[in-house]
Backbone as XML, in Angstrom:
<?xml version="1.0"?>
<chain id="A" units="angstrom">
  <residue number="1" name="MET">
    <atom name="N" x="-2.410" y="-155.246" z="215.303"/>
    <atom name="CA" x="-3.122" y="-155.610" z="214.102"/>
    <atom name="C" x="-2.477" y="-154.882" z="212.921"/>
  </residue>
  <residue number="2" name="ARG">
    <atom name="N" x="-2.247" y="-155.619" z="211.871"/>
    <atom name="CA" x="-1.625" y="-155.067" z="210.677"/>
    <atom name="C" x="-2.679" y="-154.391" z="209.795"/>
  </residue>
  <residue number="3" name="ILE">
    <atom name="N" x="-2.396" y="-153.158" z="209.381"/>
    <atom name="CA" x="-3.291" y="-152.408" z="208.499"/>
    <atom name="C" x="-2.450" y="-151.858" z="207.346"/>
  </residue>
  <residue number="4" name="GLU">
    <atom name="N" x="-2.806" y="-152.271" z="206.129"/>
    <atom name="CA" x="-2.117" y="-151.807" z="204.926"/>
    <atom name="C" x="-3.088" y="-150.962" z="204.104"/>
  </residue>
  <residue number="5" name="PHE">
    <atom name="N" x="-2.523" y="-150.041" z="203.316"/>
    <atom name="CA" x="-3.347" y="-149.130" z="202.515"/>
    <atom name="C" x="-3.101" y="-149.382" z="201.023"/>
  </residue>
  <residue number="6" name="HIS">
    <atom name="N" x="-4.178" y="-149.664" z="200.303"/>
    <atom name="CA" x="-4.119" y="-149.764" z="198.849"/>
    <atom name="C" x="-3.858" y="-148.360" z="198.303"/>
  </residue>
  <residue number="7" name="PRO">
    <atom name="N" x="-3.114" y="-148.228" z="197.195"/>
    <atom name="CA" x="-2.878" y="-146.896" z="196.618"/>
    <atom name="C" x="-4.175" y="-146.095" z="196.361"/>
  </residue>
  <residue number="8" name="HIS">
    <atom name="N" x="-5.227" y="-146.773" z="195.961"/>
    <atom name="CA" x="-6.509" y="-146.098" z="195.749"/>
    <atom name="C" x="-6.991" y="-145.443" z="197.045"/>
  </residue>
  <residue number="9" name="ALA">
    <atom name="N" x="-6.854" y="-146.168" z="198.163"/>
    <atom name="CA" x="-7.296" y="-145.617" z="199.458"/>
    <atom name="C" x="-6.477" y="-144.387" z="199.815"/>
  </residue>
  <residue number="10" name="LEU">
    <atom name="N" x="-5.188" y="-144.411" z="199.574"/>
    <atom name="CA" x="-4.322" y="-143.265" z="199.891"/>
    <atom name="C" x="-4.729" y="-142.038" z="199.083"/>
  </residue>
  <residue number="11" name="GLU">
    <atom name="N" x="-5.064" y="-142.247" z="197.813"/>
    <atom name="CA" x="-5.518" y="-141.158" z="196.971"/>
    <atom name="C" x="-6.818" y="-140.573" z="197.500"/>
  </residue>
  <residue number="12" name="ARG">
    <atom name="N" x="-7.789" y="-141.445" z="197.856"/>
    <atom name="CA" x="-9.075" y="-140.978" z="198.344"/>
    <atom name="C" x="-8.921" y="-140.245" z="199.683"/>
  </residue>
  <residue number="13" name="MET">
    <atom name="N" x="-8.035" y="-140.732" z="200.561"/>
    <atom name="CA" x="-7.798" y="-140.070" z="201.830"/>
    <atom name="C" x="-7.311" y="-138.640" z="201.607"/>
  </residue>
  <residue number="14" name="ALA">
    <atom name="N" x="-6.368" y="-138.460" z="200.702"/>
    <atom name="CA" x="-5.829" y="-137.128" z="200.416"/>
    <atom name="C" x="-6.898" y="-136.212" z="199.821"/>
  </residue>
  <residue number="15" name="GLU">
    <atom name="N" x="-7.702" y="-136.751" z="198.913"/>
    <atom name="CA" x="-8.763" y="-135.951" z="198.270"/>
    <atom name="C" x="-9.858" y="-135.571" z="199.250"/>
  </residue>
  <residue number="16" name="ARG">
    <atom name="N" x="-10.148" y="-136.448" z="200.210"/>
    <atom name="CA" x="-11.323" y="-136.296" z="201.044"/>
    <atom name="C" x="-11.054" y="-135.825" z="202.485"/>
  </residue>
  <residue number="17" name="GLY">
    <atom name="N" x="-9.785" y="-135.638" z="202.815"/>
    <atom name="CA" x="-9.443" y="-135.075" z="204.108"/>
    <atom name="C" x="-9.386" y="-136.029" z="205.284"/>
  </residue>
  <residue number="18" name="ALA">
    <atom name="N" x="-8.976" y="-137.258" z="205.040"/>
    <atom name="CA" x="-8.823" y="-138.233" z="206.112"/>
    <atom name="C" x="-7.337" y="-138.483" z="206.370"/>
  </residue>
  <residue number="19" name="THR">
    <atom name="N" x="-6.992" y="-138.707" z="207.619"/>
    <atom name="CA" x="-5.600" y="-139.043" z="207.963"/>
    <atom name="C" x="-5.493" y="-140.547" z="208.211"/>
  </residue>
  <residue number="20" name="ALA">
    <atom name="N" x="-4.280" y="-141.038" z="208.137"/>
    <atom name="CA" x="-4.034" y="-142.459" z="208.418"/>
    <atom name="C" x="-4.439" y="-142.775" z="209.852"/>
  </residue>
  <residue number="21" name="ALA">
    <atom name="N" x="-4.185" y="-141.883" z="210.782"/>
    <atom name="CA" x="-4.546" y="-142.101" z="212.175"/>
    <atom name="C" x="-6.048" y="-142.239" z="212.350"/>
  </residue>
  <residue number="22" name="GLU">
    <atom name="N" x="-6.835" y="-141.422" z="211.633"/>
    <atom name="CA" x="-8.289" y="-141.514" z="211.706"/>
    <atom name="C" x="-8.783" y="-142.838" z="211.118"/>
  </residue>
  <residue number="23" name="VAL">
    <atom name="N" x="-8.186" y="-143.255" z="210.033"/>
    <atom name="CA" x="-8.596" y="-144.512" z="209.404"/>
    <atom name="C" x="-8.288" y="-145.694" z="210.318"/>
  </residue>
  <residue number="24" name="ILE">
    <atom name="N" x="-7.119" y="-145.684" z="210.921"/>
    <atom name="CA" x="-6.733" y="-146.741" z="211.855"/>
    <atom name="C" x="-7.683" y="-146.748" z="213.066"/>
  </residue>
  <residue number="25" name="ALA">
    <atom name="N" x="-8.003" y="-145.565" z="213.605"/>
    <atom name="CA" x="-8.929" y="-145.479" z="214.726"/>
    <atom name="C" x="-10.306" y="-146.025" z="214.355"/>
  </residue>
  <residue number="26" name="ALA">
    <atom name="N" x="-10.736" y="-145.739" z="213.126"/>
    <atom name="CA" x="-12.060" y="-146.250" z="212.687"/>
    <atom name="C" x="-12.052" y="-147.774" z="212.640"/>
  </residue>
  <residue number="27" name="ILE">
    <atom name="N" x="-10.957" y="-148.351" z="212.170"/>
    <atom name="CA" x="-10.863" y="-149.802" z="212.107"/>
    <atom name="C" x="-10.788" y="-150.415" z="213.499"/>
  </residue>
  <residue number="28" name="GLU">
    <atom name="N" x="-9.976" y="-149.837" z="214.358"/>
    <atom name="CA" x="-9.753" y="-150.412" z="215.677"/>
    <atom name="C" x="-10.875" y="-150.154" z="216.665"/>
  </residue>
  <residue number="29" name="ARG">
    <atom name="N" x="-11.525" y="-149.007" z="216.568"/>
    <atom name="CA" x="-12.529" y="-148.630" z="217.573"/>
    <atom name="C" x="-13.860" y="-148.181" z="217.021"/>
  </residue>
  <residue number="30" name="GLY">
    <atom name="N" x="-14.065" y="-148.332" z="215.726"/>
    <atom name="CA" x="-15.318" y="-147.875" z="215.120"/>
    <atom name="C" x="-16.355" y="-148.988" z="215.033"/>
  </residue>
  <residue number="31" name="GLU">
    <atom name="N" x="-17.491" y="-148.614" z="214.495"/>
    <atom name="CA" x="-18.570" y="-149.567" z="214.263"/>
    <atom name="C" x="-18.224" y="-150.432" z="213.045"/>
  </residue>
  <residue number="32" name="ARG">
    <atom name="N" x="-18.398" y="-151.709" z="213.166"/>
    <atom name="CA" x="-18.069" y="-152.633" z="212.068"/>
    <atom name="C" x="-19.344" y="-153.093" z="211.401"/>
  </residue>
  <residue number="33" name="ILE">
    <atom name="N" x="-19.393" y="-152.973" z="210.063"/>
    <atom name="CA" x="-20.573" y="-153.328" z="209.308"/>
    <atom name="C" x="-20.180" y="-154.179" z="208.078"/>
  </residue>
  <residue number="34" name="PRO">
    <atom name="N" x="-20.981" y="-155.156" z="207.716"/>
    <atom name="CA" x="-20.650" y="-155.960" z="206.553"/>
    <atom name="C" x="-20.774" y="-155.143" z="205.249"/>
  </residue>
  <residue number="35" name="ALA">
    <atom name="N" x="-19.900" y="-155.444" z="204.297"/>
    <atom name="CA" x="-19.936" y="-154.792" z="202.994"/>
    <atom name="C" x="-19.964" y="-155.876" z="201.924"/>
  </residue>
  <residue number="36" name="ARG">
    <atom name="N" x="-19.988" y="-155.470" z="200.674"/>
    <atom name="CA" x="-20.052" y="-156.438" z="199.572"/>
    <atom name="C" x="-18.728" y="-157.168" z="199.360"/>
  </residue>
  <residue number="37" name="SER">
    <atom name="N" x="-18.804" y="-158.285" z="198.692"/>
    <atom name="CA" x="-17.660" y="-159.069" z="198.224"/>
    <atom name="C" x="-16.728" y="-159.499" z="199.342"/>
  </residue>
  <residue number="38" name="GLY">
    <atom name="N" x="-17.280" y="-159.826" z="200.507"/>
    <atom name="CA" x="-16.467" y="-160.304" z="201.606"/>
    <atom name="C" x="-15.683" y="-159.233" z="202.329"/>
  </residue>
  <residue number="39" name="ARG">
    <atom name="N" x="-15.970" y="-157.992" z="202.029"/>
    <atom name="CA" x="-15.292" y="-156.857" z="202.672"/>
    <atom name="C" x="-16.081" y="-156.421" z="203.888"/>
  </residue>
  <residue number="40" name="TRP">
    <atom name="N" x="-15.455" y="-155.521" z="204.662"/>
    <atom name="CA" x="-16.096" y="-154.966" z="205.860"/>
    <atom name="C" x="-15.971" y="-153.453" z="205.818"/>
  </residue>
  <residue number="41" name="GLY">
    <atom name="N" x="-16.985" y="-152.809" z="206.377"/>
    <atom name="CA" x="-16.953" y="-151.352" z="206.558"/>
    <atom name="C" x="-16.724" y="-151.047" z="208.045"/>
  </residue>
  <residue number="42" name="PHE">
    <atom name="N" x="-16.030" y="-149.957" z="208.267"/>
    <atom name="CA" x="-15.785" y="-149.472" z="209.622"/>
    <atom name="C" x="-16.154" y="-147.992" z="209.632"/>
  </residue>
  <residue number="43" name="ARG">
    <atom name="N" x="-16.908" y="-147.571" z="210.626"/>
    <atom name="CA" x="-17.387" y="-146.186" z="210.665"/>
    <atom name="C" x="-17.134" y="-145.602" z="212.053"/>
  </residue>
  <residue number="44" name="ARG">
    <atom name="N" x="-16.620" y="-144.366" z="212.039"/>
    <atom name="CA" x="-16.406" y="-143.707" z="213.331"/>
    <atom name="C" x="-16.572" y="-142.180" z="213.131"/>
  </residue>
  <residue number="45" name="ASN">
    <atom name="N" x="-17.211" y="-141.550" z="214.108"/>
    <atom name="CA" x="-17.356" y="-140.096" z="214.108"/>
    <atom name="C" x="-16.245" y="-139.460" z="214.950"/>
  </residue>
  <residue number="46" name="PHE">
    <atom name="N" x="-15.769" y="-138.338" z="214.472"/>
    <atom name="CA" x="-14.758" y="-137.565" z="215.172"/>
    <atom name="C" x="-15.314" y="-136.163" z="215.413"/>
  </residue>
  <residue number="47" name="ALA">
    <atom name="N" x="-15.288" y="-135.720" z="216.658"/>
    <atom name="CA" x="-15.764" y="-134.384" z="217.007"/>
    <atom name="C" x="-14.559" y="-133.450" z="217.063"/>
  </residue>
  <residue number="48" name="ARG">
    <atom name="N" x="-14.519" y="-132.533" z="216.148"/>
    <atom name="CA" x="-13.454" y="-131.519" z="216.171"/>
    <atom name="C" x="-13.851" y="-130.363" z="215.239"/>
  </residue>
  <residue number="49" name="ASP">
    <atom name="N" x="-13.476" y="-129.196" z="215.661"/>
    <atom name="CA" x="-13.704" y="-128.019" z="214.831"/>
    <atom name="C" x="-12.541" y="-127.902" z="213.867"/>
  </residue>
  <residue number="50" name="ALA">
    <atom name="N" x="-12.849" y="-127.957" z="212.597"/>
    <atom name="CA" x="-11.805" y="-127.869" z="211.578"/>
    <atom name="C" x="-12.389" y="-127.223" z="210.320"/>
  </residue>
  <residue number="51" name="VAL">
    <atom name="N" x="-11.513" y="-126.613" z="209.570"/>
    <atom name="CA" x="-11.912" y="-125.998" z="208.302"/>
    <atom name="C" x="-11.545" y="-126.960" z="207.185"/>
  </residue>
  <residue number="52" name="TRP">
    <atom name="N" x="-12.507" y="-127.242" z="206.315"/>
    <atom name="CA" x="-12.260" y="-128.063" z="205.154"/>
    <atom name="C" x="-12.796" y="-127.345" z="203.947"/>
  </residue>
  <residue number="53" name="ARG">
    <atom name="N" x="-11.928" y="-127.051" z="203.002"/>
    <atom name="CA" x="-12.292" y="-126.343" z="201.768"/>
    <atom name="C" x="-13.027" y="-125.046" z="202.076"/>
  </residue>
  <residue number="54" name="GLY">
    <atom name="N" x="-12.503" y="-124.304" z="203.062"/>
    <atom name="CA" x="-12.988" y="-122.982" z="203.375"/>
    <atom name="C" x="-14.222" y="-122.905" z="204.255"/>
  </residue>
  <residue number="55" name="LYS">
    <atom name="N" x="-14.698" y="-124.019" z="204.752"/>
    <atom name="CA" x="-15.892" y="-124.037" z="205.581"/>
    <atom name="C" x="-15.593" y="-124.692" z="206.912"/>
  </residue>
  <residue number="56" name="LEU">
    <atom name="N" x="-16.131" y="-124.152" z="208.004"/>
    <atom name="CA" x="-15.942" y="-124.703" z="209.340"/>
    <atom name="C" x="-16.911" y="-125.856" z="209.599"/>
  </residue>
  <residue number="57" name="TYR">
    <atom name="N" x="-16.375" y="-126.970" z="210.039"/>
    <atom name="CA" x="-17.182" y="-128.130" z="210.410"/>
    <atom name="C" x="-16.866" y="-128.503" z="211.858"/>
  </residue>
  <residue number="58" name="HIS">
    <atom name="N" x="-17.872" y="-129.036" z="212.559"/>
    <atom name="CA" x="-17.700" y="-129.417" z="213.952"/>
    <atom name="C" x="-17.397" y="-130.901" z="214.117"/>
  </residue>
  <residue number="59" name="GLY">
    <atom name="N" x="-17.498" y="-131.665" z="213.069"/>
    <atom name="CA" x="-17.200" y="-133.069" z="213.167"/>
    <atom name="C" x="-17.063" y="-133.692" z="211.800"/>
  </residue>
  <residue number="60" name="LYS">
    <atom name="N" x="-16.578" y="-134.908" z="211.789"/>
    <atom name="CA" x="-16.526" y="-135.642" z="210.533"/>
    <atom name="C" x="-16.654" y="-137.127" z="210.824"/>
  </residue>
  <residue number="61" name="GLN">
    <atom name="N" x="-17.161" y="-137.828" z="209.809"/>
    <atom name="CA" x="-17.343" y="-139.260" z="209.898"/>
    <atom name="C" x="-16.396" y="-139.902" z="208.870"/>
  </residue>
  <residue number="62" name="ILE">
    <atom name="N" x="-15.649" y="-140.868" z="209.353"/>
    <atom name="CA" x="-14.757" y="-141.626" z="208.502"/>
    <atom name="C" x="-15.386" y="-143.003" z="208.296"/>
  </residue>
  <residue number="63" name="GLU">
    <atom name="N" x="-15.543" y="-143.385" z="207.039"/>
    <atom name="CA" x="-16.036" y="-144.720" z="206.715"/>
    <atom name="C" x="-14.973" y="-145.416" z="205.863"/>
  </residue>
  <residue number="64" name="VAL">
    <atom name="N" x="-14.542" y="-146.563" z="206.314"/>
    <atom name="CA" x="-13.464" y="-147.309" z="205.682"/>
    <atom name="C" x="-14.030" y="-148.623" z="205.132"/>
  </residue>
  <residue number="65" name="ILE">
    <atom name="N" x="-13.655" y="-148.950" z="203.902"/>
    <atom name="CA" x="-13.968" y="-150.250" z="203.340"/>
    <atom name="C" x="-12.661" y="-151.018" z="203.246"/>
  </residue>
  <residue number="66" name="ALA">
    <atom name="N" x="-12.634" y="-152.199" z="203.871"/>
    <atom name="CA" x="-11.374" y="-152.971" z="203.935"/>
    <atom name="C" x="-11.662" y="-154.458" z="203.738"/>
  </residue>
  <residue number="67" name="SER">
    <atom name="N" x="-10.625" y="-155.141" z="203.294"/>
    <atom name="CA" x="-10.675" y="-156.587" z="203.124"/>
    <atom name="C" x="-9.757" y="-157.259" z="204.139"/>
  </residue>
  <residue number="68" name="PRO">
    <atom name="N" x="-10.180" y="-158.397" z="204.669"/>
    <atom name="CA" x="-9.260" y="-159.150" z="205.517"/>
    <atom name="C" x="-8.033" y="-159.531" z="204.693"/>
  </residue>
  <residue number="69" name="TRP">
    <atom name="N" x="-6.837" y="-159.372" z="205.312"/>
    <atom name="CA" x="-5.612" y="-159.590" z="204.526"/>
    <atom name="C" x="-4.443" y="-159.893" z="205.444"/>
  </residue>
  <residue number="70" name="GLU">
    <atom name="N" x="-3.861" y="-161.062" z="205.290"/>
    <atom name="CA" x="-2.658" y="-161.476" z="206.026"/>
    <atom name="C" x="-2.723" y="-161.187" z="207.512"/>
  </residue>
  <residue number="71" name="GLY">
    <atom name="N" x="-3.810" y="-161.578" z="208.143"/>
    <atom name="CA" x="-3.945" y="-161.389" z="209.570"/>
    <atom name="C" x="-4.324" y="-159.991" z="209.991"/>
  </residue>
  <residue number="72" name="GLY">
    <atom name="N" x="-4.636" y="-159.150" z="209.063"/>
    <atom name="CA" x="-5.028" y="-157.766" z="209.362"/>
    <atom name="C" x="-6.027" y="-157.287" z="208.332"/>
  </residue>
  <residue number="73" name="TRP">
    <atom name="N" x="-5.833" y="-156.021" z="207.888"/>
    <atom name="CA" x="-6.794" y="-155.410" z="206.959"/>
    <atom name="C" x="-6.054" y="-154.706" z="205.832"/>
  </residue>
  <residue number="74" name="LEU">
    <atom name="N" x="-6.643" y="-154.784" z="204.633"/>
    <atom name="CA" x="-6.185" y="-153.982" z="203.506"/>
    <atom name="C" x="-7.279" y="-152.964" z="203.235"/>
  </residue>
  <residue number="75" name="VAL">
    <atom name="N" x="-6.941" y="-151.687" z="203.460"/>
    <atom name="CA" x="-7.909" y="-150.598" z="203.255"/>
    <atom name="C" x="-8.061" y="-150.368" z="201.761"/>
  </residue>
  <residue number="76" name="ILE">
    <atom name="N" x="-9.305" y="-150.491" z="201.280"/>
    <atom name="CA" x="-9.596" y="-150.356" z="199.863"/>
    <atom name="C" x="-9.976" y="-148.932" z="199.499"/>
  </residue>
  <residue number="77" name="THR">
    <atom name="N" x="-10.849" y="-148.333" z="200.271"/>
    <atom name="CA" x="-11.275" y="-146.940" z="200.018"/>
    <atom name="C" x="-11.727" y="-146.319" z="201.316"/>
  </residue>
  <residue number="78" name="VAL">
    <atom name="N" x="-11.817" y="-144.994" z="201.306"/>
    <atom name="CA" x="-12.212" y="-144.217" z="202.475"/>
    <atom name="C" x="-13.171" y="-143.137" z="202.035"/>
  </residue>
  <residue number="79" name="VAL">
    <atom name="N" x="-14.275" y="-143.019" z="202.753"/>
    <atom name="CA" x="-15.278" y="-141.959" z="202.507"/>
    <atom name="C" x="-15.298" y="-141.075" z="203.744"/>
  </residue>
  <residue number="80" name="VAL">
    <atom name="N" x="-15.357" y="-139.774" z="203.514"/>
    <atom name="CA" x="-15.397" y="-138.796" z="204.627"/>
    <atom name="C" x="-16.635" y="-137.946" z="204.480"/>
  </residue>
  <residue number="81" name="ARG">
    <atom name="N" x="-17.340" y="-137.777" z="205.569"/>
    <atom name="CA" x="-18.507" y="-136.867" z="205.602"/>
    <atom name="C" x="-18.268" y="-135.823" z="206.700"/>
  </residue>
  <residue number="82" name="PHE">
    <atom name="N" x="-18.331" y="-134.563" z="206.322"/>
    <atom name="CA" x="-18.186" y="-133.475" z="207.277"/>
    <atom name="C" x="-19.562" y="-133.010" z="207.715"/>
  </residue>
  <residue number="83" name="PHE">
    <atom name="N" x="-19.676" y="-132.662" z="208.990"/>
    <atom name="CA" x="-20.953" y="-132.165" z="209.493"/>
    <atom name="C" x="-20.722" y="-131.143" z="210.577"/>
  </residue>
</chain>
């Protein structure tokens, strides 16, 4: 499956602590939910102990908003929640 990243999504991933591998995993194996304007959301939780901005977290949730595009997906934005 082809997955492309909009420049906006790449900026948000860097700001919010998401990797391309996590985003791809969310699309391929995460929960799929409808979003606005013909887009789709993909959500997946990752269990891992990691430090983000000086604080230890035991997991994080990656939520991806993507549009169907040329037989695959164009990632529009990415939201990350640490817990």
